[in-house]
C-alpha positions as CSV (number, residue, x, y, z in Angstrom):
1,M,102.2,137.5,112.3
2,A,103.2,134.5,114.2
3,G,106.4,136.3,115.5
4,L,104.2,138.8,117.2
5,F,103.1,136.4,119.9
6,P,105.2,134.0,122.1
7,A,105.4,130.5,120.8
8,W,103.5,129.0,123.9
9,L,100.6,131.4,123.2
10,T,100.4,130.4,119.6
11,A,100.4,126.7,120.5
12,L,97.7,127.3,123.1
13,A,95.5,129.1,120.6
14,S,95.9,126.4,118.1
15,A,94.7,123.8,120.6
16,F,91.2,125.4,120.8
17,D,88.4,125.6,118.3
18,L,84.9,127.0,118.3
19,A,82.1,125.1,116.8
20,A,79.9,128.2,116.3
21,P,82.2,131.3,116.5
22,W,79.3,133.5,115.2
23,A,77.7,133.2,118.6
24,L,80.3,135.6,120.0
25,L,78.5,138.4,118.0
26,A,75.8,138.2,120.8
27,L,78.3,139.4,123.5
28,P,77.7,143.1,123.1
29,L,73.9,142.7,122.8
30,P,73.2,144.1,126.3
31,L,75.1,147.2,125.7
32,L,73.4,147.7,122.3
33,A,70.0,147.1,123.9
34,A,70.8,149.8,126.6
35,R,71.7,152.3,123.8
36,L,68.8,151.7,121.6
37,I,65.9,151.1,124.1
38,P,64.8,154.6,125.5
39,A,65.0,155.1,129.2
40,E,61.6,155.1,131.1
41,A,60.1,158.5,131.5
42,Q,60.2,159.9,135.0
43,G,57.0,159.4,136.9
44,S,55.8,156.6,134.7
45,S,57.1,153.9,136.9
46,G,54.8,152.0,139.2
47,A,57.4,151.7,141.9
48,L,56.5,152.6,145.6
49,R,57.8,155.9,146.8
50,V,59.9,155.5,150.0
51,P,60.5,158.3,152.5
52,A,64.0,159.8,152.4
53,S,64.6,158.9,156.1
54,L,64.1,155.2,155.3
55,V,66.5,155.4,152.4
56,A,69.1,157.1,154.4
57,R,68.8,154.5,157.2
58,H,69.0,151.7,154.6
59,E,72.2,153.2,153.1
60,A,73.7,153.6,156.5
61,G,73.1,149.9,157.3
62,G,74.6,148.5,154.2
63,D,76.6,149.4,151.1
64,V,74.0,149.5,148.4
65,G,76.5,150.7,145.8
66,A,78.8,147.7,146.3
67,R,75.8,145.3,146.2
68,G,74.8,146.8,142.9
69,R,78.3,146.5,141.4
70,R,78.4,142.9,142.5
71,R,75.0,142.2,140.8
72,T,76.2,144.0,137.6
73,L,79.4,141.8,137.7
74,L,77.4,138.6,138.1
75,L,75.0,139.6,135.4
76,W,77.8,140.3,132.9
77,T,79.6,137.1,134.0
78,L,76.4,135.0,133.4
79,W,75.9,136.6,130.0
80,A,79.5,136.1,128.9
81,A,79.5,132.5,130.1
82,L,76.2,131.7,128.3
83,V,77.6,133.2,125.0
84,A,80.9,131.2,125.4
85,A,78.9,128.0,125.9
86,L,76.8,128.7,122.8
87,S,80.0,129.3,120.7
88,G,80.9,125.6,121.4
89,P,84.5,125.8,122.6
90,R,86.4,122.6,121.8
91,L,89.9,121.3,122.6
92,V,91.7,119.9,119.5
93,L,93.6,116.7,120.3
94,P,96.3,115.3,118.1
95,A,95.3,112.2,116.1
96,T,97.5,109.5,114.7
97,A,97.2,108.7,111.0
98,L,95.8,105.2,110.4
99,P,96.5,103.0,107.5
100,A,93.8,102.8,104.9
101,S,93.4,100.6,101.8
102,G,89.8,100.8,100.8
103,R,89.5,97.0,100.8
104,E,86.6,94.9,102.1
105,I,87.7,91.4,103.1
106,M,85.3,88.5,104.2
107,L,86.8,85.5,105.8
108,A,84.9,82.3,105.2
109,M,86.0,79.6,107.6
110,D,85.1,75.9,107.7
111,L,83.8,74.9,111.1
112,S,83.1,71.3,110.3
113,G,83.8,68.4,112.6
114,S,87.1,67.5,110.8
115,M,88.6,70.8,112.1
116,E,89.0,68.8,115.4
117,R,91.8,66.7,114.0
118,R,95.1,67.0,115.9
119,D,97.6,67.0,113.0
120,F,99.0,70.6,113.4
121,S,101.7,71.8,115.9
122,L,101.9,75.1,117.6
123,D,104.7,76.3,119.9
124,G,106.1,72.8,120.0
125,Q,102.6,71.2,121.0
126,E,100.2,69.1,118.9
127,V,97.0,70.9,118.4
128,N,93.9,70.5,116.4
129,R,93.3,72.4,113.1
130,L,90.9,75.0,114.5
131,V,93.4,76.1,117.2
132,A,96.1,76.7,114.6
133,V,93.7,78.6,112.3
134,K,92.5,80.7,115.2
135,R,96.1,81.7,116.0
136,V,97.2,82.6,112.6
137,G,93.9,84.0,111.4
138,A,93.5,86.4,114.4
139,D,97.0,87.7,113.8
140,F,96.1,88.2,110.1
141,I,93.0,90.1,110.9
142,R,94.7,92.4,113.5
143,R,97.3,93.3,110.9
144,R,94.6,94.5,108.5
145,A,94.0,97.9,110.2
146,G,92.3,100.2,107.8
147,D,90.3,97.4,106.0
148,R,86.8,96.5,106.6
149,I,86.8,92.8,107.7
150,G,84.0,90.4,108.4
151,L,83.8,86.7,109.2
152,V,81.5,83.9,108.1
153,I,81.6,80.4,109.5
154,F,80.0,77.5,107.8
155,A,79.4,73.8,108.3
156,D,75.9,72.4,107.8
157,Q,74.7,76.0,107.6
158,A,76.5,79.4,107.0
159,F,76.4,82.1,109.7
160,V,77.8,85.6,109.9
161,A,80.0,85.7,113.1
162,A,81.1,89.3,112.4
163,S,79.7,91.9,110.0
164,L,82.1,94.0,107.9
165,T,83.7,96.5,110.3
166,F,86.9,98.6,110.7
167,D,87.0,97.2,114.3
168,T,89.6,94.4,113.4
169,A,90.0,93.6,117.2
170,S,86.3,92.6,117.4
171,V,86.5,90.3,114.3
172,A,89.6,88.7,115.6
173,H,87.8,88.1,118.9
174,A,84.9,86.5,117.0
175,L,87.3,84.1,115.3
176,E,88.9,83.1,118.6
177,E,85.5,82.4,120.2
178,A,84.3,80.1,117.2
179,T,83.5,76.6,118.4
180,I,83.0,73.4,116.4
181,G,79.3,72.3,116.3
182,L,78.0,75.9,116.4
183,V,76.6,75.5,112.8
184,G,76.8,71.7,112.4
185,R,79.5,69.3,111.5
186,S,79.3,68.9,107.7
187,T,80.9,71.1,105.0
188,G,78.8,73.5,103.1
189,I,81.5,75.3,101.0
190,G,79.0,76.8,98.5
191,D,76.7,78.2,101.1
192,G,79.7,79.7,103.0
193,L,81.0,81.5,100.0
194,G,77.6,82.5,98.9
195,L,76.9,84.3,102.3
196,A,80.3,86.0,102.2
197,L,79.5,87.3,98.7
198,R,76.1,88.6,99.9
199,R,77.6,90.3,102.9
200,L,80.2,92.2,100.7
201,D,77.3,94.1,99.2
202,P,77.7,93.5,95.6
203,K,75.5,96.5,94.6
204,D,78.5,98.8,95.1
205,T,81.2,96.6,93.9
206,G,83.6,98.7,91.7
207,R,83.3,102.4,91.1
208,D,80.0,103.9,92.0
209,A,78.4,105.7,89.1
210,G,79.0,109.3,89.1
211,Q,81.5,109.2,92.0
212,P,85.1,109.8,91.4
213,G,87.8,107.7,93.1
214,P,89.2,104.2,92.9
215,A,87.0,101.2,93.1
216,T,86.5,99.4,96.4
217,A,88.5,96.1,96.2
218,K,86.4,93.2,97.6
219,V,87.9,89.9,98.5
220,V,86.8,86.6,100.1
221,I,89.3,84.3,101.8
222,L,87.8,80.9,102.1
223,L,89.4,78.2,104.2
224,S,88.3,74.6,104.2
225,D,89.7,71.2,105.2
226,G,87.0,69.0,103.6
227,A,84.8,68.5,100.6
228,N,81.4,70.0,99.9
229,N,78.8,67.6,101.2
230,A,76.1,70.1,102.6
231,G,74.2,73.1,101.6
232,Q,72.0,74.1,98.6
233,T,74.6,75.6,96.2
234,T,77.5,74.2,94.2
235,P,80.9,75.8,95.1
236,K,82.0,76.3,91.3
237,D,78.7,78.0,90.6
238,V,79.1,80.4,93.4
239,A,82.7,81.0,92.4
240,A,81.3,82.0,88.9
241,L,78.9,84.4,90.6
242,A,81.9,85.9,92.4
243,K,83.6,86.5,89.1
244,E,80.5,88.4,87.7
245,L,80.5,90.5,90.9
246,G,84.2,91.3,90.5
247,I,85.0,89.7,93.9
248,K,88.3,87.7,94.0
249,V,88.3,84.5,96.1
250,Y,91.4,83.2,97.7
251,T,91.0,79.5,98.7
252,I,93.1,77.8,101.4
253,A,93.1,74.0,101.3
254,L,93.9,72.8,104.8
255,G,95.1,69.4,105.9
256,P,98.1,67.0,105.3
257,R,96.1,64.8,102.8
258,D,93.6,65.5,100.1
259,M,91.2,63.6,97.8
260,A,93.8,63.1,95.1
261,D,96.1,60.9,97.2
262,A,93.7,59.5,99.8
263,Q,91.3,57.4,97.8
264,G,88.3,56.4,99.9
265,E,89.5,58.2,103.0
266,Q,86.9,60.3,104.8
267,D,87.2,64.0,105.8
268,V,90.0,64.9,103.5
269,V,90.3,68.3,101.7
270,D,89.0,68.7,98.1
271,T,92.0,70.6,96.8
272,E,91.0,70.5,93.2
273,T,87.7,72.1,93.7
274,L,89.1,74.8,95.9
275,R,91.8,75.5,93.2
276,E,89.1,75.7,90.5
277,M,87.0,78.1,92.6
278,A,90.0,80.4,93.0
279,E,90.8,80.3,89.2
280,I,87.2,81.0,88.2
281,S,87.0,84.1,90.3
282,G,90.4,85.5,89.5
283,G,91.9,84.8,92.9
284,K,94.6,82.4,94.0
285,A,94.6,78.9,95.6
286,F,96.9,77.9,98.5
287,R,97.8,74.5,99.9
288,V,98.4,74.3,103.6
289,K,99.6,71.1,105.3
290,T,101.5,72.5,108.4
291,T,101.3,75.5,110.7
292,E,104.4,76.9,108.9
293,D,102.5,76.7,105.6
294,L,99.4,78.5,107.2
295,I,101.7,81.3,108.4
296,A,103.3,81.6,105.1
297,V,99.9,81.8,103.3
298,A,98.7,84.6,105.6
299,G,101.8,86.6,104.8
300,S,101.3,86.0,101.1
301,I,97.7,87.1,101.0
302,D,98.7,90.1,103.2
303,A,101.2,91.0,100.5
304,L,98.8,90.4,97.6
305,E,96.2,92.7,99.2
306,G,98.7,95.3,100.4
307,G,99.1,98.8,99.1
308,R,97.9,100.5,102.3
309,A,98.9,104.2,102.9
310,K,98.5,106.5,105.7
311,A,95.1,108.3,105.6
312,P,94.9,112.0,106.5
313,P,94.6,112.1,110.3
314,L,91.2,113.5,111.5
315,P,91.4,116.0,114.4
316,L,89.8,114.7,117.6
317,R,87.8,117.5,119.4
318,R,86.7,117.4,123.0
319,D,83.7,119.7,123.9
320,L,84.4,122.2,126.6
321,W,81.0,124.1,126.6
322,P,79.8,122.4,129.9
323,W,82.4,124.5,131.8
324,P,81.1,127.9,130.8
325,A,77.6,126.5,131.1
326,A,78.3,125.5,134.7
327,L,79.7,129.0,135.4
328,A,76.6,130.6,134.1
329,L,74.5,128.4,136.4
330,L,76.5,129.4,139.4
331,C,76.1,133.0,138.4
332,A,72.4,132.6,138.2
333,A,72.2,130.9,141.6
334,A,74.3,133.8,143.1
335,L,72.1,136.3,141.7
336,L,69.0,134.6,143.2
337,A,70.8,134.5,146.5
338,T,71.6,138.2,146.5
339,R,68.1,139.1,145.5
340,R,66.5,137.2,148.4
341,G,69.0,138.7,150.7
342,A,68.2,142.3,149.6
């Protein structure tokens, strides 16, 4: 069947679609009405009788037949344009298949005052911890196209900086705009993890009852450079809750020194607690002392939560009905003009 038509015509036809093709059935309705509705009996009209001399004079001054044909053409064009607009013509545009994994990832980032320490390097320059985390974290987020990603920041309090969304660019931008002092300067690890778990909507963790398909993987990536000294919850208790909900927690202990080798030193990372949180939830703990370590950890988590495949592309359609609707409006205006000029 395809060989009966030129290739360009077949391609052109495949580029168009109708939202309501059944509306085209209305196209012959005027002809059907003319056949079914009986003609008006002679003499029953209430029209004014005009003397034949006036009619002849009028016909001599203008082409009545041509005017009638023009009006008929305008009427049919108006009707055809209206029917075409009602059928909803659309232009089908090609769409690129996007990666999809079915994962929901919530980043919980420590925004306490110790993130101001300048003990990391980036592009050959010494920078504070927050700048390094922003650079690596934003790159990680942008690579996760196809996942729903959100961002929680925590210090004295926990705050949702970006709700779960497929718009990874907006989440990366929210991370880049985070500033120290926005939610305090202490370290409430338990509250930060708790808010992240709440935003992952635990009600639908795993496979929904009665619905086929794989379970939605839900993950929290928690980064901290200190010890829990604020908030209302204990980090290990919240990690146990994550296990009950089936949510894995990856923890990242940030900073060159930790509590195990810095007795009495302030603002050092509690590596042991973060490791235990990851083990309790079924996740994995990472230790980061340099920017290179941070980049490697981002790559490792990206690999652990991989498995993305191309989702079926959804066709994009652009509505074209305003064009026939505009033509119908022009025809209606032309009919009114010819009627006034008659």
